[in-house]
C-alpha positions as CSV (number, residue, x, y, z in Angstrom):
1,M,0.0,0.0,0.0
2,T,1.4,3.4,-1.0
3,E,0.3,7.0,-0.5
4,L,0.5,9.4,-3.5
5,N,-0.6,13.0,-3.3
6,G,-2.8,12.1,-0.3
7,R,-4.4,9.1,-1.9
8,V,-3.9,5.6,-0.9
9,T,-3.2,3.1,-3.7
10,P,-3.5,-0.6,-2.7
11,S,-0.8,-3.0,-3.9
12,A,-1.7,-5.8,-6.4
13,D,-1.8,-8.5,-3.7
14,M,-4.5,-6.5,-1.9
15,Q,-6.8,-6.3,-4.9
16,N,-8.9,-9.2,-3.9
17,G,-10.5,-7.3,-1.0
18,I,-11.3,-4.4,-3.4
19,D,-12.8,-6.8,-5.9
20,S,-15.0,-8.4,-3.2
21,F,-16.4,-4.9,-2.3
22,R,-17.2,-4.1,-5.9
23,A,-18.8,-7.5,-6.4
24,A,-20.9,-7.0,-3.2
25,R,-22.1,-3.6,-4.4
26,A,-23.2,-5.1,-7.6
27,L,-25.4,-7.8,-6.0
28,P,-29.2,-7.4,-6.0
29,T,-30.3,-5.9,-2.7
30,L,-34.1,-6.1,-2.9
31,L,-36.1,-9.2,-2.1
32,G,-37.4,-10.7,-5.3
33,D,-34.5,-9.6,-7.4
34,Q,-33.3,-12.3,-9.8
35,L,-29.7,-13.4,-9.9
36,P,-28.2,-13.6,-13.4
37,D,-27.8,-17.1,-15.0
38,G,-24.6,-18.8,-13.9
39,F,-24.1,-16.4,-10.9
40,V,-22.7,-18.2,-7.8
41,P,-23.5,-16.3,-4.6
42,I,-20.8,-15.7,-2.0
43,R,-21.0,-18.3,0.7
44,V,-21.3,-16.9,4.2
45,K,-18.5,-18.0,6.4
46,A,-20.2,-18.2,9.7
47,W,-17.4,-19.9,11.7
48,Q,-13.9,-18.8,12.7
49,F,-11.1,-21.3,13.4
50,L,-7.7,-20.9,15.1
51,C,-5.4,-23.8,14.9
52,L,-1.9,-24.7,16.2
53,A,0.3,-27.4,14.7
54,R,3.2,-28.7,16.7
55,I,6.1,-30.9,15.4
56,A,5.8,-33.6,18.1
57,N,9.1,-35.4,17.2
58,F,11.2,-32.2,17.0
59,A,13.7,-33.4,19.6
60,A,14.4,-36.6,17.6
61,L,14.8,-34.8,14.4
62,R,17.1,-32.2,15.9
63,R,19.4,-35.0,17.2
64,H,19.6,-36.4,13.6
65,L,19.7,-33.2,11.6
66,G,21.6,-30.9,13.9
67,R,20.3,-27.7,15.6
68,T,20.8,-25.4,12.6
69,R,18.7,-27.5,10.2
70,A,16.2,-28.4,12.9
71,D,15.5,-24.8,13.6
72,R,14.2,-24.4,10.0
73,L,11.7,-27.3,10.3
74,S,8.9,-25.0,11.4
75,H,9.3,-23.1,8.2
76,D,9.1,-26.3,6.2
77,A,5.8,-27.1,8.0
78,Y,4.7,-23.5,7.4
79,E,5.2,-23.8,3.6
80,K,3.3,-27.1,3.5
81,I,0.3,-25.7,5.4
82,A,0.3,-22.4,3.4
83,A,0.4,-24.3,0.1
84,M,-2.6,-26.5,1.2
85,L,-4.6,-23.6,2.7
86,P,-3.8,-20.5,0.4
87,S,-6.6,-18.4,2.0
88,A,-5.6,-19.1,5.6
89,R,-3.5,-16.8,7.8
90,V,-0.4,-18.9,8.5
91,V,2.5,-17.8,10.8
92,V,5.4,-19.5,12.5
93,V,5.2,-18.9,16.3
94,G,8.2,-20.9,17.5
95,R,10.7,-23.6,16.7
96,T,8.1,-26.3,16.8
97,T,4.7,-24.5,16.3
98,I,2.8,-23.0,13.4
99,E,-0.5,-21.0,13.9
100,F,-3.1,-20.8,11.2
101,G,-6.6,-19.2,11.1
102,F,-9.4,-19.4,8.6
103,E,-13.2,-19.3,8.3
104,G,-15.8,-21.8,7.2
105,E,-19.5,-22.3,6.7
106,T,-19.8,-25.0,9.4
107,I,-17.5,-26.6,12.0
108,A,-17.3,-29.6,9.7
109,D,-15.0,-27.5,7.5
110,L,-12.4,-27.5,10.4
111,E,-12.6,-31.3,10.7
112,T,-12.2,-31.7,7.0
113,T,-9.2,-29.4,6.9
114,L,-7.5,-31.1,9.8
115,D,-8.1,-34.5,8.2
116,R,-6.4,-33.3,5.0
117,L,-3.4,-31.9,7.0
118,R,-3.0,-35.1,9.0
119,E,-3.0,-37.1,5.8
120,E,-0.4,-34.7,4.2
121,F,1.9,-34.8,7.2
122,S,1.7,-38.6,7.5
123,A,3.8,-39.0,4.4
124,P,7.6,-38.9,4.8
125,V,9.2,-35.5,4.0
126,D,12.3,-35.0,1.9
127,I,14.8,-33.1,4.1
128,D,18.1,-32.4,2.3
129,G,17.8,-35.7,0.4
130,E,16.7,-37.9,3.3
131,Y,13.1,-38.8,4.1
132,H,11.9,-38.1,7.6
133,E,8.6,-38.4,9.3
134,F,6.9,-35.2,10.7
135,R,4.8,-36.4,13.6
136,T,2.4,-33.4,13.9
137,L,-0.2,-32.7,16.5
138,F,-3.1,-30.2,16.1
139,G,-5.0,-28.2,18.6
140,A,-7.8,-26.0,17.4
141,A,-10.6,-23.8,18.6
142,A,-13.8,-23.0,16.7
143,A,-16.5,-20.5,17.3
144,P,-19.3,-18.7,15.4
145,V,-18.0,-15.5,13.9
146,G,-18.4,-12.6,16.4
147,A,-19.5,-14.9,19.3
148,T,-16.2,-15.2,21.1
149,E,-13.4,-12.8,22.2
150,E,-10.3,-13.2,20.1
151,V,-8.1,-13.7,23.1
152,R,-10.4,-16.6,24.3
153,L,-10.1,-18.3,20.9
154,A,-6.3,-18.1,21.2
155,E,-6.3,-19.4,24.8
156,E,-8.6,-22.3,23.9
157,A,-6.4,-23.2,20.9
158,E,-3.3,-23.2,23.0
159,S,-5.1,-25.3,25.7
160,A,-6.3,-27.7,23.0
161,L,-2.7,-28.1,21.8
162,D,-1.4,-28.9,25.3
163,Q,-4.2,-31.5,25.6
164,A,-3.2,-32.9,22.2
165,H,0.3,-33.3,23.4
166,V,-0.8,-35.3,26.5
167,E,-3.3,-37.5,24.6
168,Q,-1.1,-37.7,21.4
169,Q,-4.0,-37.0,19.2
170,S,-5.6,-33.8,17.7
171,V,-8.0,-31.9,19.9
172,V,-10.7,-29.5,18.8
173,R,-12.6,-27.1,21.2
174,D,-16.1,-26.1,20.0
175,L,-16.7,-22.9,21.8
176,S,-20.3,-22.7,20.6
177,M,-21.0,-25.4,23.2
178,G,-19.9,-23.0,25.9
179,T,-16.9,-23.2,28.2
180,P,-16.9,-24.5,31.8
181,A,-19.0,-22.1,33.9
182,F,-17.3,-20.1,36.6
183,D,-18.7,-20.3,40.1
184,R,-20.2,-16.8,40.2
185,L,-20.7,-17.0,44.0
186,T,-17.0,-17.7,44.5
187,L,-15.9,-15.0,42.0
188,T,-18.2,-12.5,43.7
189,R,-16.4,-13.1,47.0
190,E,-13.0,-12.9,45.4
191,L,-13.4,-10.0,42.9
192,G,-13.2,-7.2,45.6
193,A,-9.8,-8.5,46.8
194,A,-8.4,-9.2,43.4
195,I,-7.2,-5.6,42.8
196,A,-5.6,-5.4,46.3
197,N,-3.9,-8.8,45.7
198,G,-2.4,-7.7,42.4
199,E,-4.3,-10.2,40.3
200,M,-5.6,-7.6,37.8
201,F,-3.4,-6.5,35.0
202,L,-3.7,-4.6,31.7
203,Q,-2.9,-5.4,28.1
204,Y,-2.7,-2.9,25.3
205,Q,-3.9,-3.2,21.7
206,P,-2.7,-0.5,19.3
207,K,-4.8,1.3,16.7
208,V,-3.1,2.2,13.5
209,H,-4.0,5.2,11.3
210,V,-4.3,3.7,7.8
211,R,-3.3,6.7,5.7
212,R,-0.5,8.0,7.9
213,Q,0.6,4.4,8.6
214,E,1.4,5.2,12.2
215,I,0.2,4.1,15.6
216,A,-2.5,6.6,16.5
217,S,-3.6,5.4,20.0
218,A,-4.1,2.2,22.0
219,E,-6.9,0.5,24.0
220,A,-6.3,-0.7,27.5
221,L,-7.9,-4.0,28.3
222,V,-8.3,-5.4,31.9
223,R,-7.5,-9.0,32.7
224,W,-7.8,-11.1,35.8
225,Q,-5.0,-13.6,36.5
226,H,-6.8,-15.7,39.1
227,P,-4.4,-17.7,41.4
228,S,-6.2,-21.0,40.8
229,R,-8.5,-20.5,37.9
230,G,-5.9,-19.0,35.6
231,L,-6.9,-16.2,33.1
232,V,-10.4,-14.9,33.7
233,L,-11.6,-12.7,30.8
234,P,-13.7,-9.6,31.0
235,G,-16.8,-11.4,29.7
236,D,-16.7,-13.5,32.9
237,F,-16.2,-10.7,35.5
238,I,-17.2,-7.3,34.1
239,S,-21.0,-8.0,34.4
240,L,-20.3,-9.4,37.8
241,A,-18.5,-6.3,38.9
242,E,-21.5,-4.2,37.7
243,E,-23.9,-6.4,39.7
244,I,-22.0,-6.2,43.0
245,G,-21.0,-2.5,42.8
246,E,-17.2,-3.1,42.0
247,I,-17.2,-1.6,38.6
248,G,-16.4,1.9,39.8
249,P,-13.3,0.9,41.9
250,L,-12.2,-1.4,39.1
251,T,-12.4,1.3,36.4
252,L,-10.6,3.8,38.7
253,W,-7.8,1.3,39.2
254,T,-7.6,0.8,35.5
255,L,-7.4,4.6,35.0
256,D,-4.6,4.9,37.6
257,K,-2.7,2.1,36.0
258,V,-3.1,3.5,32.5
259,I,-1.8,6.9,33.7
260,E,1.2,5.2,35.2
261,D,1.9,3.2,32.1
262,Q,1.4,6.3,29.9
263,R,4.2,8.1,31.8
264,T,6.5,5.2,31.0
265,I,5.5,5.2,27.4
266,A,6.0,9.0,27.3
267,A,9.5,8.6,28.8
268,D,10.3,6.4,25.8
269,G,9.3,9.3,23.5
270,N,5.8,8.1,22.6
271,D,2.9,10.5,23.3
272,L,-0.2,8.4,22.7
273,T,-3.9,8.6,23.8
274,I,-4.9,5.5,25.6
275,F,-8.6,4.5,25.7
276,I,-10.4,2.8,28.6
277,N,-13.8,1.0,28.4
278,I,-16.4,2.6,30.5
279,S,-19.5,0.8,31.8
280,G,-22.9,2.4,31.2
281,Q,-23.5,2.4,34.9
282,L,-20.8,4.9,35.5
283,L,-22.2,7.4,33.0
284,A,-24.8,8.3,35.6
285,D,-22.5,8.2,38.6
286,A,-21.6,11.8,39.5
287,A,-18.9,10.8,42.0
288,F,-17.1,8.6,39.5
289,V,-17.3,11.4,36.8
290,A,-15.8,14.0,39.2
291,T,-13.1,11.6,40.4
292,A,-12.2,10.5,36.8
293,C,-12.0,14.1,35.6
294,A,-9.8,15.1,38.5
295,K,-7.4,12.2,37.9
296,V,-7.0,13.1,34.2
297,C,-6.6,16.8,34.8
298,D,-4.2,16.4,37.8
299,N,-1.9,14.2,35.7
300,A,-2.3,16.0,32.3
301,A,-3.0,12.6,30.9
302,R,-4.1,11.8,27.3
303,I,-7.1,9.5,28.0
304,G,-10.0,8.4,25.9
305,F,-13.2,6.6,27.1
306,E,-14.9,4.0,24.9
307,I,-18.6,3.7,25.6
308,T,-21.2,1.6,23.8
309,E,-24.1,3.5,22.3
310,T,-26.6,1.3,24.1
311,S,-25.1,2.2,27.5
312,V,-26.6,5.7,27.0
313,I,-30.2,4.5,26.6
314,G,-30.8,3.8,30.4
315,D,-30.5,7.4,31.4
316,P,-29.7,9.4,28.3
317,Q,-30.0,12.8,29.9
318,S,-27.4,12.1,32.6
319,A,-25.2,10.1,30.3
320,I,-24.9,12.7,27.6
321,A,-24.4,15.5,30.2
322,N,-21.5,13.5,31.9
323,L,-20.0,12.6,28.5
324,Q,-19.9,16.3,27.8
325,K,-18.0,16.9,31.1
326,F,-15.5,14.3,30.0
327,A,-15.1,16.0,26.7
328,D,-14.7,19.4,28.3
329,V,-11.6,18.3,30.2
330,G,-10.0,16.8,27.1
331,I,-11.1,13.2,27.4
332,A,-11.7,11.7,23.9
333,I,-15.0,9.9,23.5
334,A,-15.2,6.8,21.2
335,I,-18.4,4.9,20.5
336,D,-17.5,1.2,20.8
337,D,-19.2,-1.8,19.1
338,Y,-21.2,0.3,16.7
339,G,-23.8,-1.8,14.9
340,A,-23.8,-4.6,17.5
341,G,-26.8,-3.3,19.3
342,L,-29.9,-1.2,18.4
343,S,-28.0,1.8,17.1
344,S,-30.0,5.1,17.4
345,L,-29.3,8.1,15.3
346,A,-31.2,10.2,17.8
347,Y,-28.5,9.5,20.4
348,L,-25.6,9.3,18.0
349,K,-26.0,12.9,16.9
350,Q,-26.0,14.1,20.5
351,L,-22.9,12.4,21.8
352,P,-19.7,14.4,22.0
353,A,-17.7,11.6,20.3
354,R,-14.6,12.0,18.2
355,E,-14.4,8.3,17.1
356,L,-16.8,5.6,16.0
357,K,-15.7,1.9,16.2
358,I,-17.3,-0.5,13.8
359,D,-18.0,-3.8,15.5
360,K,-15.8,-6.7,14.5
361,M,-18.8,-8.9,13.5
362,F,-19.1,-6.8,10.3
363,V,-15.3,-6.6,9.7
364,L,-14.6,-10.3,10.0
365,Q,-16.9,-11.2,7.1
366,L,-16.1,-8.1,5.1
367,T,-14.6,-9.9,2.1
368,S,-16.9,-12.9,2.2
369,S,-20.3,-11.4,2.9
370,N,-22.7,-9.8,0.5
371,R,-24.1,-7.1,2.8
372,D,-21.5,-6.4,5.4
373,P,-19.4,-4.2,2.9
374,L,-22.5,-2.1,2.3
375,I,-23.1,-1.7,6.0
376,V,-19.5,-0.8,6.8
377,R,-19.3,1.7,3.9
378,S,-22.5,3.5,4.9
379,T,-21.4,3.6,8.5
380,I,-18.1,5.2,7.5
381,D,-19.9,7.8,5.5
382,L,-22.3,8.5,8.3
383,A,-19.5,9.0,10.9
384,H,-17.5,11.3,8.6
385,A,-20.6,13.4,8.0
386,L,-20.8,13.7,11.8
387,E,-17.2,14.7,11.9
388,M,-16.0,11.5,13.6
389,E,-13.0,9.3,12.7
390,V,-13.8,5.6,12.1
391,T,-11.9,2.6,13.6
392,A,-12.6,-0.9,12.3
393,E,-12.2,-3.6,14.9
394,G,-11.3,-7.2,14.2
395,V,-9.0,-6.5,11.2
396,E,-7.2,-9.8,10.6
397,T,-6.2,-9.8,6.9
398,Q,-4.6,-7.6,4.3
399,A,-7.6,-8.0,2.1
400,A,-9.9,-6.6,4.8
401,M,-7.5,-3.7,5.4
402,A,-7.3,-2.9,1.6
403,L,-11.1,-2.9,1.4
404,L,-11.4,-0.6,4.5
405,T,-8.8,1.7,3.0
406,V,-10.8,2.1,-0.2
407,M,-13.9,2.8,1.8
408,G,-12.2,5.6,3.6
409,C,-11.8,4.0,7.1
410,D,-9.4,6.0,9.2
411,M,-8.0,3.5,11.7
412,V,-7.7,-0.3,12.1
413,Q,-7.4,-2.5,15.1
414,G,-7.0,-6.2,15.3
415,Y,-4.8,-9.3,15.0
416,L,-3.3,-8.0,11.7
417,I,-1.6,-5.3,13.8
418,S,-1.3,-6.9,17.2
419,R,-3.0,-9.0,19.8
420,P,-3.6,-7.4,23.2
421,I,-0.1,-7.4,24.7
422,S,1.6,-6.5,28.0
423,I,3.0,-3.0,28.6
424,D,6.6,-4.3,28.1
425,A,5.7,-5.9,24.8
426,F,3.9,-2.7,23.8
427,R,6.9,-0.6,24.5
428,Q,9.0,-2.9,22.4
429,F,6.4,-2.6,19.6
430,L,6.7,1.2,19.7
431,R,10.5,1.1,19.9
432,D,10.8,-1.2,16.9
433,D,8.5,0.9,14.8
434,K,10.4,4.1,15.6
435,L,13.6,2.4,14.4
436,R,12.3,1.5,11.0
437,P,13.9,3.4,8.1
438,E,11.9,6.4,6.9
439,Q,12.1,5.2,3.3
440,D,10.4,2.0,4.3
441,S,6.9,2.6,3.1
442,A,5.5,-0.6,4.6
443,P,4.6,-0.2,8.2
444,S,6.6,-2.5,10.4
445,M,3.7,-3.5,12.6
446,F,2.1,-5.3,9.6
447,K,5.2,-7.6,9.3
448,R,5.6,-8.9,12.8
449,P,5.6,-12.7,13.4
450,A,3.0,-14.0,15.7
451,S,5.8,-15.1,18.1
452,F,6.3,-11.4,19.0
453,W,2.8,-11.2,20.5
454,K,3.3,-14.4,22.4
455,S,6.0,-12.7,24.4
456,G,3.4,-10.5,26.1
């Protein structure tokens, strides 16, 4: 992708995304329209899959081949998987492990793909003139598109691979069946002490400005590392925190931690706005509003608040008034998950928001759906008319980014850029990007191996 005279020109390998958009716009949109003879409609890919492949006999191969050649085995496996699955996103994540993600119409597509891969890897492989066996194990997670957090999909795939190593056979986790339920009563008792015990931590996910090809801001995401349950994701404890009245203290802790981390980032020479998710309950809480404004002003912090549009509906008068107070002290307001709920233009035009984030459920199927490109394009145009910048969440492929660029989307956020990562990994991300040569027109964050994000 290059920028000439202020206009972005996609490279040839990104043209597929643009073609998908043009094809989608040409489709009949009214019920009763007749498709032309010979037209094959685009199949909706309703499932997302994340898979990990591990070379199970790596130690034996290393003893025979030597360390130098053995360290290249993961790249051999990468090439084999990439050749078999040309539309998948395939990356090497270690000396023995390859990660690949793709979409399908049903979960049966995952089973079929794994069967093909197992058959392919069962045949001896020519390595420098000698034939060797690649004993490969697969761990995979599957979920309906938009139904599961990305980090949970990754955690489940990693857990499935660990189980596959123990059982010596491939393991698939179907997340549509649900995951083991947490004991809400126990979590209720433990949540209040989790902050004091140092169990809460933050991860950061950058947003990249498409036309400027630079990191524009970042989103702070709170996680709970439970001492016995392991990682507890926000979907399992945020609603609980709202129910028991802990959402205010948790959000203020998050704000304090973000301000602290922001000072560290600024000392490295990076002046970025960091966004925090705000519960709808807090938009009507005068004490929280006053405390949050004071913290931001006292520390001269560059902070943004992400709110869902539906969070305003409960008490719109108070919510809009308090959002204006945030805006008046310099807190940037972003509307999160736009399109996921019952979006209301009546509220949208009243909110003092600078940014609108398109929900990832539309972005994930951008190049495979008939209607999603039309919804995304109209949303971008609407936001620009209201003088807001647009961020697309869930961007995972170059084709999706190319399409969003053509549509005029301002910023992108998703696994194509980075998973949510620790503050140390985020600082390294920023350092590496600053060191790239000015003449390098390709942004370095688009070229990182997945192994980088594993470090955080």
